[in-house]
C-alpha positions in Angstrom: 139.9 150.2 144.8 141.7 151.1 141.5 139.1 153.0 139.5 140.1 151.1 136.4 139.5 147.7 138.0 136.5 145.9 136.5 135.1 142.4 136.3 133.5 141.4 133.0 131.0 138.5 132.8 129.8 136.7 129.7 126.6 134.9 129.1 127.9 131.6 130.5 129.0 133.3 133.8 132.7 133.3 133.0 134.5 136.2 134.7 137.5 138.3 133.6 139.4 140.8 135.7 140.3 143.8 133.7 142.4 146.9 134.5 140.9 149.4 132.0 143.2 152.1 130.6 143.1 154.5 127.6 144.0 152.7 124.4 143.7 149.2 125.9 141.7 146.4 124.5 140.0 143.4 126.2 140.2 140.1 124.3 137.4 137.6 124.6 137.2 134.4 122.5 134.0 136.0 121.0 135.6 139.3 120.0 137.2 142.4 121.5 136.1 145.4 123.5 138.0 148.7 123.7 138.8 149.7 127.4 137.1 153.0 126.7 133.8 151.2 126.2 134.2 149.5 129.5 134.9 152.8 131.3 132.0 154.4 129.6 129.6 151.6 130.5 130.8 151.5 134.2 129.7 149.2 136.9 126.3 147.7 136.3 126.6 148.5 132.6 126.9 146.3 129.5 129.3 146.2 126.6 129.5 144.2 123.3 132.4 142.7 121.6 132.9 143.5 117.9 131.4 140.1 117.2 128.2 140.8 119.2 128.9 139.0 122.5 127.4 140.8 125.4 129.3 141.2 128.6 128.2 142.7 131.9 130.5 145.2 133.7 131.0 145.1 137.5 133.2 146.3 140.3 134.7 143.0 141.6 133.6 141.9 145.0 136.4 140.9 147.4 135.5 137.2 146.7 135.6 137.8 142.9 138.8 139.7 143.1 140.7 137.1 145.2 139.6 134.3 142.8 140.8 136.2 139.7 143.7 138.3 140.8 147.3 137.5 139.7 148.8 134.7 141.9 152.4 133.9 142.8 151.0 131.3 145.3 147.6 129.6 145.7 145.5 132.1 147.7 143.4 131.1 150.7 140.0 130.2 149.3 137.4 133.0 150.1 135.2 130.6 152.0 138.1 129.8 154.3 139.3 133.4 154.5 135.9 134.7 155.6 135.6 131.9 158.1 139.0 132.7 159.6 137.9 136.3 160.0 134.9 135.1 162.0 137.0 132.5 164.1 139.5 135.3 164.9 136.6 137.5 166.0 138.1 140.5 164.3 136.5 144.0 164.5 137.5 147.5 163.4 140.5 148.9 165.1 142.2 145.6 166.0 145.7 144.4 165.2 146.3 141.0 163.6 149.5 139.1 162.8 149.7 137.1 159.5 152.2 134.6 158.1 152.8 133.9 155.3 151.4 136.5 152.9 151.2 134.3 149.8 149.3 136.2 147.1 147.6 138.5 149.5 144.1 137.0 149.4 143.8 136.4 153.2 145.6 139.7 153.8 142.7 141.5 152.1 140.0 139.8 154.2 142.0 140.7 157.3 142.6 144.3 156.4 139.0 144.9 155.6 137.9 143.2 158.9 140.1 145.4 161.1 139.3 148.6 159.0 141.4 151.7 158.3 142.0 152.2 162.0 143.3 148.7 162.5 146.6 147.1 161.5 147.7 143.9 159.7 151.4 142.9 160.1 152.0 140.4 157.3 155.2 138.3 157.1 156.5 136.5 153.9 160.0 135.1 153.4 159.7 134.8 149.5 160.3 138.1 147.7 158.4 137.2 144.6 155.3 136.3 146.6 155.5 139.4 148.7 155.9 141.7 145.7 152.8 140.2 144.0 150.8 140.2 147.2 151.5 143.9 147.8 150.5 144.8 144.3 147.3 142.8 144.7 146.4 144.4 148.0 147.2 147.9 146.8 145.0 147.6 143.6 141.9 146.5 145.7 142.3 148.1 149.1 142.8 151.9 149.3 143.7 152.1 152.9 147.3 152.0 154.3 146.6 149.5 157.2 148.8 146.7 156.1 152.6 146.5 156.8 154.4 144.0 154.7 157.6 142.3 156.1 160.0 140.5 153.8 161.2 137.9 156.4 160.0 134.7 157.9 158.0 135.0 161.2 160.8 133.1 162.9 163.2 136.0 162.3 160.7 138.7 163.5 161.0 140.7 166.7 157.4 140.7 168.0 156.0 142.6 171.0 154.5 140.5 173.6 150.7 140.3 173.7 150.4 142.9 171.1 147.9 141.2 168.7 144.1 140.6 168.8 144.5 137.7 166.4 147.1 135.5 164.6 146.5 134.0 161.2 149.0 131.3 160.0 149.1 130.0 156.4 152.4 128.1 156.5 153.6 124.6 155.6 155.1 124.1 159.1 153.3 126.5 161.4 154.4 124.6 164.5 157.9 126.1 164.0 156.6 129.6 164.7 153.9 128.7 167.2 155.8 129.6 170.4 156.7 133.1 169.0 153.1 133.6 167.6 151.5 132.5 170.9 153.5 135.0 172.9 152.5 137.8 170.5 148.8 137.1 171.0 146.7 138.8 173.6 145.2 136.7 176.4 141.8 135.1 175.6 142.3 135.9 171.9 142.5 133.5 168.9 145.1 131.9 166.6 143.9 130.2 163.5 146.0 128.1 161.2 145.1 127.1 157.6 146.4 123.6 156.8 145.7 121.4 153.8 146.1 118.0 155.3 145.3 116.3 158.6 148.9 115.2 159.2 149.8 118.9 159.5 147.0 119.4 161.9 148.2 116.6 164.2 151.7 118.0 164.1 150.5 121.4 165.0 148.4 120.2 167.9 151.5 118.3 169.2 153.5 121.5 168.7 151.1 123.4 170.9 151.8 121.2 174.0 153.4 123.2 176.8 152.4 126.5 175.2 149.7 128.9 176.7 147.3 127.7 174.0 144.1 125.7 174.2 142.8 123.9 171.2 139.3 125.2 170.6 138.3 123.2 167.4 139.3 121.8 164.0 137.0 122.3 161.2 136.4 122.3 157.4 134.3 124.9 155.7 131.7 123.5 153.3 130.5 125.4 150.1 127.7 123.9 148.0 126.4 125.8 145.0 123.2 125.1 143.2 122.3 125.5 139.6 118.9 127.2 139.0 117.3 126.9 135.6 113.6 127.3 136.0 111.7 125.1 136.6 114.8 122.8 137.4 117.1 123.2 140.4 120.1 120.8 141.3 123.5 121.0 142.9 126.2 122.1 140.5 128.1 119.2 139.0 131.4 120.9 139.7 131.8 121.7 143.4 134.5 123.1 145.7 135.5 120.2 147.8 138.1 120.0 150.5 140.4 123.0 150.6 141.9 123.1 154.0 141.4 122.4 157.8 141.1 125.4 160.1 142.7 124.9 163.5 141.6 127.3 166.2 143.6 128.0 169.4 142.8 130.3 172.3 145.5 132.0 174.3 145.7 131.4 178.1 146.5 134.2 180.4 150.2 134.0 181.4 150.5 132.7 185.0 
């Protein structure tokens, strides 16, 4: 992680991602803080704005970073990204194929799951998105285990049965399903992230005749609670539906 990367939180729980550098100034609506003060306080410390507003200083977690990093595309929500890692059954040293890269949120979850000895091959056809994704990944993740490819997966030349998992976050994943299926090792998983059920049905239809078995379709719930002793209740603003996760398992070629 970039040593100058910090997350500041105010008294109301609002979070701000800051890349501290000499001479820089963080602007809060309740005053300013020199970046030198943030660097001096360090993770777990506290700083005050010139108007007296107290802010806590942290190293951002992966979830916090993905939610607050710069975006060129809407990132895969952390609750879904972590579920995809579990559904793909990833472990250190594995190889995983991703398309598309988007802002790099899911890429970070995949890269950390397979570890420095593993590999993520990530494909993105839009130059602006890939540039931002690469910057986002490099700022948070210090290991060189992600290969970024500026092309659509349809154009890629993939080795057969080379990947332990395939993660698809595309508007029309059924177009790349035949190629992705052949690149997946037998008895391993392909997981697609799709916002609406019409896409799910189209993807399942597109899998007919391919060496893929539909394992399950699910949504990931996430319900936060507000605790203000002695009162506890669900937060009024909740994260609702974000996407359907569609899980396929690869048959062994006959």
